[in-house]
C-alpha positions as CSV (number, residue, x, y, z in Angstrom):
1,M,0.0,0.0,0.0
2,R,1.3,3.4,-0.9
3,G,1.5,6.0,1.9
4,R,-0.9,9.0,1.8
5,I,-1.1,12.2,3.8
6,T,-4.2,14.4,3.7
7,V,-3.5,17.9,5.0
8,V,-6.6,19.7,6.3
9,G,-7.1,23.4,7.0
10,L,-8.9,23.9,10.3
11,G,-10.0,27.4,9.4
12,A,-9.4,30.7,11.1
13,G,-11.0,29.6,14.4
14,N,-14.8,29.4,14.1
15,W,-16.1,25.9,13.6
16,Q,-18.4,27.2,11.0
17,H,-15.4,28.0,8.8
18,L,-14.6,24.3,8.4
19,T,-15.4,23.1,4.9
20,L,-17.4,20.0,4.2
21,G,-14.3,18.4,2.8
22,A,-12.3,19.1,5.9
23,M,-15.0,17.7,8.2
24,H,-15.3,14.6,6.1
25,A,-11.5,14.0,6.3
26,L,-11.4,14.6,10.1
27,E,-14.3,12.2,10.8
28,K,-13.2,9.5,8.4
29,T,-9.6,9.0,9.7
30,D,-8.5,7.1,12.8
31,R,-5.0,8.6,12.5
32,L,-5.4,12.4,13.0
33,F,-2.5,14.6,14.0
34,L,-2.8,18.3,14.8
35,R,0.1,20.7,14.8
36,T,-1.3,22.2,17.9
37,E,-4.2,21.9,20.3
38,K,-4.1,25.7,20.8
39,H,-6.8,26.4,18.2
40,P,-10.4,27.3,18.9
41,V,-11.9,24.7,16.6
42,V,-10.2,21.9,18.5
43,D,-13.0,22.1,21.1
44,Y,-15.5,21.4,18.3
45,I,-13.4,18.4,17.1
46,K,-13.4,17.0,20.7
47,A,-17.2,17.4,21.0
48,K,-17.5,15.4,17.8
49,G,-15.6,12.5,19.5
50,I,-12.8,12.6,17.1
51,V,-9.5,11.2,18.5
52,Y,-6.3,13.0,17.7
53,K,-2.7,13.5,18.7
54,T,-0.9,16.9,18.8
55,F,2.7,18.1,18.4
56,D,2.5,20.6,21.2
57,D,5.3,18.8,23.1
58,F,7.6,19.4,20.2
59,Y,7.5,23.1,21.0
60,E,8.9,22.3,24.5
61,K,11.4,19.8,23.1
62,Y,13.1,21.9,20.4
63,E,14.6,25.4,20.7
64,T,13.5,27.0,17.4
65,F,10.4,26.9,15.3
66,E,12.5,25.7,12.3
67,E,13.4,22.6,14.4
68,V,9.8,22.0,15.5
69,Y,8.5,22.1,11.9
70,S,11.3,20.0,10.5
71,H,10.7,17.3,13.1
72,I,6.9,17.4,12.6
73,A,7.4,16.8,8.9
74,D,9.9,13.9,9.5
75,F,7.5,12.3,12.0
76,L,4.5,12.5,9.6
77,V,6.4,11.1,6.6
78,E,7.5,8.1,8.8
79,A,3.9,7.7,10.1
80,A,2.5,7.6,6.6
81,D,4.8,4.8,5.4
82,N,2.3,2.3,3.8
83,D,-0.6,4.0,5.6
84,S,-3.0,6.9,5.4
85,I,-3.0,9.8,7.9
86,V,-4.6,13.2,8.3
87,Y,-2.7,16.3,9.4
88,G,-4.7,19.3,10.6
89,V,-3.2,22.8,10.7
90,P,-4.7,26.2,11.7
91,G,-6.1,28.3,8.9
92,S,-5.3,27.1,5.4
93,P,-2.4,24.6,4.8
94,M,-0.7,26.8,2.2
95,V,-0.8,30.1,4.1
96,A,2.0,30.8,6.5
97,E,2.4,27.2,7.4
98,D,6.0,26.2,7.2
99,S,5.4,22.6,8.5
100,V,3.3,21.9,5.5
101,S,5.9,23.2,3.0
102,L,8.5,20.9,4.6
103,L,6.1,18.0,4.7
104,I,5.3,18.3,1.0
105,R,9.0,18.3,0.1
106,N,9.8,15.3,2.3
107,A,6.7,13.4,1.1
108,R,7.7,13.8,-2.5
109,E,11.2,12.5,-1.8
110,K,9.6,9.3,-0.3
111,D,7.0,9.0,-3.0
112,I,4.1,9.6,-0.5
113,E,0.9,11.0,-1.9
114,I,-0.1,14.4,-0.6
115,E,-3.7,15.9,-0.7
116,I,-4.4,19.4,0.4
117,I,-7.8,20.4,1.7
118,P,-7.9,24.2,1.9
119,G,-9.5,26.1,4.8
120,I,-10.4,29.7,5.4
121,S,-7.2,31.3,6.6
122,F,-6.9,34.3,8.9
123,L,-6.1,36.4,5.8
124,E,-9.5,36.0,4.3
125,I,-11.0,37.1,7.6
126,I,-8.7,40.1,7.9
127,Y,-9.4,41.1,4.2
128,G,-13.1,41.2,5.1
129,R,-12.7,43.0,8.4
130,M,-10.3,45.7,7.1
131,G,-11.9,46.1,3.6
132,I,-8.8,45.0,1.8
133,D,-8.8,43.8,-1.9
134,P,-5.6,41.8,-2.2
135,V,-5.7,42.1,-6.0
136,K,-4.8,45.8,-5.6
137,G,-1.6,44.9,-3.9
138,V,-1.0,43.8,-0.3
139,Q,2.2,42.6,1.4
140,V,2.0,39.6,3.8
141,I,5.2,39.3,5.8
142,D,6.3,36.9,8.5
143,G,7.0,38.9,11.6
144,L,9.9,36.6,12.5
145,Q,11.6,37.5,9.2
146,L,10.7,41.2,9.0
147,K,14.3,42.4,9.5
148,D,15.3,40.6,6.3
149,T,12.3,41.8,4.3
150,G,11.8,45.2,2.7
151,I,8.4,47.0,3.1
152,E,6.7,49.0,0.4
153,T,4.8,51.6,2.4
154,D,2.6,52.5,-0.6
155,K,0.9,49.1,-0.2
156,D,-1.2,47.6,2.6
157,C,0.9,45.4,4.8
158,I,-0.1,42.4,7.0
159,I,2.5,41.1,9.6
160,T,1.9,37.5,10.7
161,Q,3.4,35.3,13.3
162,V,3.5,38.0,16.0
163,Y,3.6,35.3,18.7
164,D,4.2,37.5,21.8
165,R,5.1,40.9,23.1
166,L,8.8,40.2,22.6
167,V,8.3,39.5,18.9
168,A,6.0,42.6,18.8
169,G,8.9,44.7,20.2
170,E,11.2,43.5,17.4
171,V,8.5,44.1,14.8
172,K,8.0,47.6,16.1
173,L,11.7,48.5,15.8
174,A,11.8,47.1,12.3
175,L,8.7,49.1,11.3
176,M,10.0,52.3,12.7
177,E,12.6,52.3,9.9
178,Y,9.7,52.7,7.4
179,Y,6.9,54.6,9.4
180,H,6.9,57.4,11.9
181,D,6.3,56.6,15.6
182,E,2.7,57.8,15.5
183,H,1.7,55.9,12.3
184,P,-1.7,54.2,12.9
185,L,-2.0,50.4,12.6
186,W,-4.4,47.7,13.7
187,I,-3.7,44.8,16.0
188,I,-6.0,41.9,15.2
189,R,-6.2,39.0,17.6
190,A,-8.1,35.7,17.0
191,A,-9.5,36.9,13.7
192,G,-12.8,35.1,13.0
193,V,-13.1,33.5,16.5
194,D,-16.4,34.2,18.3
195,R,-16.2,36.2,21.5
196,E,-12.3,36.2,21.3
197,E,-11.7,38.4,18.3
198,I,-10.0,41.8,19.1
199,I,-9.4,44.5,16.6
200,K,-7.7,47.6,18.1
201,K,-6.3,50.7,16.4
202,I,-3.1,52.1,18.0
203,P,-0.1,54.2,17.1
204,L,3.0,52.3,16.1
205,Y,5.0,53.2,19.2
206,Q,2.4,51.4,21.4
207,L,2.6,48.1,19.5
208,D,4.5,46.0,22.2
209,R,2.5,47.4,25.1
210,Q,-0.7,45.5,24.4
211,P,-1.3,42.8,27.0
212,F,-3.5,40.5,24.8
213,I,-0.8,39.8,22.2
214,D,-0.3,36.0,21.7
215,Y,0.1,33.4,19.0
216,L,-3.2,34.4,17.3
217,T,-2.1,38.0,16.7
218,T,-1.7,39.7,13.3
219,I,-0.9,43.3,12.5
220,Y,-2.4,45.4,9.7
221,I,-0.8,48.5,8.4
222,P,-2.6,50.6,5.8
223,S,-0.7,52.0,2.9
224,C,0.6,55.6,3.2
225,E,2.7,58.0,1.2
226,K,6.2,56.7,0.6
227,A,8.3,57.4,3.7
228,M,11.5,56.1,2.2
229,Y,12.6,55.5,-1.3
230,N,14.0,52.0,-2.3
231,M,16.1,50.5,-5.1
232,R,13.0,50.0,-7.2
233,D,12.4,53.8,-7.0
234,L,16.0,54.5,-8.0
235,V,15.9,52.3,-11.0
236,A,12.5,53.9,-12.0
237,I,13.9,57.5,-11.6
238,M,16.9,56.7,-13.8
239,R,14.6,55.2,-16.5
240,H,12.6,58.4,-16.4
241,L,15.7,60.6,-16.6
242,R,16.8,58.5,-19.7
243,G,13.3,58.6,-21.2
244,E,11.8,60.9,-23.8
245,K,10.7,63.4,-21.2
246,G,13.8,63.1,-19.1
247,C,17.0,65.1,-18.8
248,P,19.0,66.0,-22.0
249,W,22.3,65.5,-20.2
250,D,21.4,62.1,-18.7
251,R,20.0,60.9,-22.1
252,A,23.3,61.9,-23.8
253,Q,25.5,59.7,-21.6
254,D,27.0,56.3,-22.5
255,H,29.3,53.8,-20.7
256,Q,32.5,55.6,-21.9
257,S,31.3,59.2,-21.1
258,L,30.5,58.1,-17.5
259,M,33.9,56.6,-16.8
260,P,35.4,59.7,-15.2
261,Y,32.4,60.1,-13.0
262,L,32.6,56.5,-11.8
263,L,36.2,57.0,-10.9
264,E,35.6,60.3,-9.2
265,E,32.7,58.9,-7.1
266,T,34.9,55.9,-6.1
267,Y,37.6,58.2,-4.8
268,E,35.1,60.4,-3.0
269,V,33.9,57.4,-1.1
270,L,37.5,56.5,-0.2
271,E,38.0,60.1,1.1
272,A,34.9,59.9,3.2
273,I,36.1,56.6,4.7
274,E,39.5,58.2,5.5
275,M,37.9,61.2,7.1
276,K,35.7,58.8,9.2
277,D,32.7,61.0,8.2
278,S,29.6,58.7,8.3
279,H,27.3,61.4,6.9
280,M,29.6,62.1,4.0
281,M,30.1,58.4,3.4
282,K,26.3,57.8,3.2
283,E,26.0,60.5,0.6
284,E,29.0,59.4,-1.4
285,L,27.9,55.8,-1.4
286,G,24.6,57.0,-2.8
287,D,26.5,58.8,-5.6
288,L,28.5,55.6,-6.4
289,L,25.3,53.5,-6.4
290,L,23.8,56.0,-8.9
291,Q,26.7,55.2,-11.2
292,V,25.9,51.5,-11.0
293,V,22.2,52.1,-11.8
294,F,23.1,54.6,-14.6
295,H,25.2,51.9,-16.4
296,C,22.5,49.3,-15.9
297,S,19.9,51.6,-17.4
298,I,22.1,52.2,-20.5
299,A,22.7,48.5,-20.8
300,E,19.0,47.7,-20.5
301,E,18.2,50.1,-23.3
302,K,20.7,48.2,-25.5
303,G,19.3,44.8,-24.5
304,D,22.5,43.7,-22.8
305,Y,21.4,43.3,-19.2
306,N,19.4,45.1,-16.5
307,F,19.8,45.9,-12.8
308,R,18.0,42.7,-11.6
309,E,20.5,40.6,-13.6
310,V,23.4,42.4,-12.0
311,V,22.0,41.8,-8.6
312,D,21.3,38.2,-9.4
313,G,24.8,37.8,-10.7
314,I,26.5,39.2,-7.6
315,C,24.3,37.1,-5.3
316,S,25.1,33.9,-7.2
317,K,28.8,34.8,-7.1
318,L,28.8,35.5,-3.3
319,I,27.1,32.1,-2.7
320,N,29.4,30.2,-5.0
321,R,32.5,31.8,-3.7
322,H,31.7,31.1,-0.1
323,P,31.5,27.3,0.0
324,H,32.7,27.5,3.6
325,V,29.5,29.4,4.5
326,F,26.9,28.1,2.0
327,G,28.5,24.7,1.3
328,N,30.5,22.0,3.0
329,R,34.0,23.5,2.7
330,K,36.0,24.6,5.8
331,A,37.7,27.9,6.4
332,G,39.1,28.5,9.9
333,D,40.6,31.9,9.2
334,C,40.8,34.7,6.6
335,N,43.5,32.9,4.6
336,G,41.3,29.8,4.3
337,A,38.4,32.0,3.2
338,L,40.5,33.7,0.6
339,K,41.7,30.4,-0.8
340,N,38.2,29.2,-1.1
341,W,37.2,32.4,-2.9
342,E,40.1,32.1,-5.4
343,A,39.4,28.4,-6.0
344,S,35.8,29.1,-6.8
345,K,36.7,32.1,-9.0
346,R,39.1,29.9,-11.0
347,R,36.4,27.3,-11.5
348,E,33.9,29.9,-12.6
349,K,36.2,31.5,-15.1
350,G,37.8,28.3,-16.3
351,I,41.2,29.4,-15.2
352,D,43.5,26.3,-15.2
353,S,46.8,27.9,-14.2
354,Y,48.2,30.3,-11.7
355,T,49.7,32.4,-14.5
356,R,46.2,32.9,-16.0
357,M,45.1,34.0,-12.6
358,L,47.7,36.7,-12.6
359,E,46.9,37.8,-16.1
360,D,43.2,38.1,-15.1
361,I,44.0,41.0,-12.8
362,P,42.7,44.2,-14.7
363,K,45.5,46.2,-16.3
364,A,43.5,49.4,-15.7
365,L,44.2,49.2,-11.9
366,P,46.7,51.7,-10.5
367,S,50.1,50.0,-10.8
368,L,50.8,49.8,-7.1
369,M,47.4,48.2,-6.5
370,R,47.9,45.8,-9.4
371,S,51.4,44.7,-8.3
372,Y,50.0,44.1,-4.8
373,K,47.3,41.8,-6.1
374,V,49.7,40.0,-8.4
375,Q,52.0,39.2,-5.5
376,Q,49.0,38.2,-3.3
377,K,47.8,35.7,-5.9
378,A,51.3,34.3,-6.6
379,A,51.5,33.7,-2.8
380,L,48.5,31.4,-3.1
381,A,50.6,29.1,-5.2
382,G,53.3,29.1,-2.5
383,F,55.6,31.5,-4.4
384,D,56.3,33.9,-1.6
385,W,59.0,35.0,0.9
386,D,59.3,33.1,4.2
387,N,59.6,36.1,6.4
388,I,59.7,39.9,6.3
389,E,63.5,40.0,7.0
390,D,64.0,38.4,3.6
391,V,61.8,41.0,1.9
392,M,63.7,43.8,3.5
393,E,67.0,42.3,2.2
394,K,65.4,42.3,-1.2
395,V,64.5,46.0,-1.0
396,K,68.1,46.7,0.0
397,E,69.3,44.6,-2.9
398,E,67.2,46.5,-5.4
399,V,68.4,49.9,-4.0
400,S,72.0,48.7,-4.5
401,E,71.3,47.6,-8.1
402,L,69.7,50.9,-8.8
403,E,72.7,52.7,-7.4
404,E,75.1,50.5,-9.4
405,V,73.2,51.2,-12.7
406,Y,73.2,54.9,-12.0
407,K,76.9,54.9,-11.4
408,S,77.6,52.9,-14.5
409,G,75.9,55.5,-16.6
410,K,73.5,52.9,-18.2
411,M,70.5,55.3,-18.0
412,N,68.4,53.0,-20.2
413,R,68.2,50.6,-17.3
414,I,67.2,53.1,-14.7
415,K,63.4,52.7,-15.4
416,E,63.7,48.9,-15.0
417,E,65.6,49.1,-11.7
418,I,63.2,51.7,-10.3
419,G,60.3,49.4,-11.2
420,D,62.1,46.5,-9.5
421,L,62.6,48.6,-6.4
422,L,58.9,49.7,-6.3
423,F,57.8,46.1,-6.7
424,A,60.0,45.0,-3.8
425,V,58.6,47.8,-1.6
426,V,55.1,46.7,-2.5
427,N,56.0,43.2,-1.3
428,L,57.2,44.7,1.9
429,A,53.9,46.6,2.3
430,R,52.0,43.4,1.6
431,F,53.8,41.5,4.4
432,E,52.8,44.3,6.8
433,K,49.2,44.2,5.4
434,I,49.4,47.8,4.2
435,Q,48.0,48.9,0.9
436,P,50.9,50.7,-0.9
437,E,48.4,52.8,-2.9
438,L,46.9,54.3,0.3
439,A,50.3,54.6,2.0
440,L,51.7,56.6,-0.9
441,K,48.5,58.7,-0.9
442,D,48.9,59.5,2.8
443,T,52.6,60.4,2.3
444,T,51.7,62.7,-0.6
445,E,49.1,64.5,1.6
446,K,51.8,64.8,4.4
447,F,54.2,66.3,1.9
448,I,51.7,68.9,0.8
449,K,51.0,69.9,4.4
450,R,54.7,70.3,5.2
451,F,55.3,72.2,2.0
452,K,52.5,74.6,2.9
453,F,54.2,75.1,6.3
454,I,57.4,76.1,4.5
455,E,55.7,78.5,2.2
456,D,53.5,80.1,5.0
457,N,56.5,80.6,7.3
458,A,58.6,82.0,4.5
459,R,55.9,84.6,3.8
460,K,55.8,85.5,7.5
461,T,59.5,86.5,7.2
462,G,58.9,88.4,4.0
463,K,60.6,85.8,1.8
464,N,59.6,84.2,-1.5
465,M,60.3,80.5,-2.0
466,D,61.7,81.3,-5.4
467,N,64.5,83.2,-3.7
468,M,65.1,80.8,-0.8
469,T,68.1,78.5,-0.6
470,L,67.6,74.7,-0.3
471,D,69.2,74.9,3.2
472,E,66.6,77.5,4.3
473,M,63.8,75.4,3.0
474,E,65.2,72.2,4.6
475,S,65.4,74.1,8.0
476,L,61.7,74.9,7.7
477,W,60.9,71.3,6.6
478,Q,62.5,70.0,9.8
479,K,60.4,72.5,11.8
480,A,57.3,71.2,10.0
481,K,58.2,67.6,11.1
482,T,58.5,68.8,14.8
483,H,55.0,70.3,14.4
484,N,53.6,66.8,13.7
485,L,52.2,67.8,10.3
486,N,51.1,64.4,9.3
């Protein structure tokens, strides 16, 4: 005999919401399992003399809801081996019922037949109570996952699974990122249950102060004017700017014309980071993000790709290149994680040698940055110095060779020897985990400050730098150093 599981929706809470199909399944079986006895219609089932078992003890036995639902699904699949059973769940089986989703997956793997008998869910009751037409757009969000879910404030929103006041507090904090503290919402408890239903309008800040909040609680938030723009808005604004009634300048741009702006915005983000100015950094990251969306809009017009495909690509890349997080690889430290990343990257790009890996580093990078990355990837193949003392000796060796070439008068080799010296210094920086590009940038800024000190002090004494001797300028330079002009 092939196993069979019939999943029955027990409705929102009133026994009158049970369908004839649901009642027939409940009365016919002698193997009925209920996810929980904490449902108003269970009293009606008892009165009918129907025998059942529940999984309420699983909630005490396991620490998380995910574990509870997973073990329920495993138990039911095993119980249905060569037998027929009925599983009753609150509401409708396919609405906010994770145990059923897991059960369907597990049953299919075991070739067990599944039948779903729908019920009236709490959503249908709420739609009626609040006058919502879901066809016009409504968001239904699990309160336990609200932090990871974006909210579109211009649509009605229903928050489910608000089990207690602790969850309500977390939901409140998440909602305050989208709505002001006084924004009105409705708490709905036991929707559709006679003499137990509560519908109360409150301001958002009072959400976690309601004493009646329990496992039957849902929150309804009506749509409002957009309080916060999102990525969808940014993409839409850019499309409008590039459209027929948009901005002439924006419409005239292409990938090549935008290159200077992309570079400029990148350096402005770096400057904000160095200044440790969070307000400036937020603004500059927005400008940089605009460049990404701008390029995506141009590409979409040409039929090359769009913003969604870019997002999909980077998400796939992050998952594929973190097998130690999303797979079964191990990475005990940063070096292990980096090796996993590089190995995944080589597989994706079909790179079958370390040389090709070095060649793959963009030539458009600043030379100090590119040489750093070349050395870093060569080190993954084991081609690296053993300790920093050896690197320092290499720097000294390159200085000596440069001096020797200079003294020999072979000026055609000066460029080569200076390159070798710079490459050795980059190696030294890499051993100290210092980005040479940023180190040189800091030193250049320090030089400008000290040079300004020389000029300002020269003017105070009535001198012009054009008429000063090198010794005079060196004296002021040393003073600048003592003033800690870094």
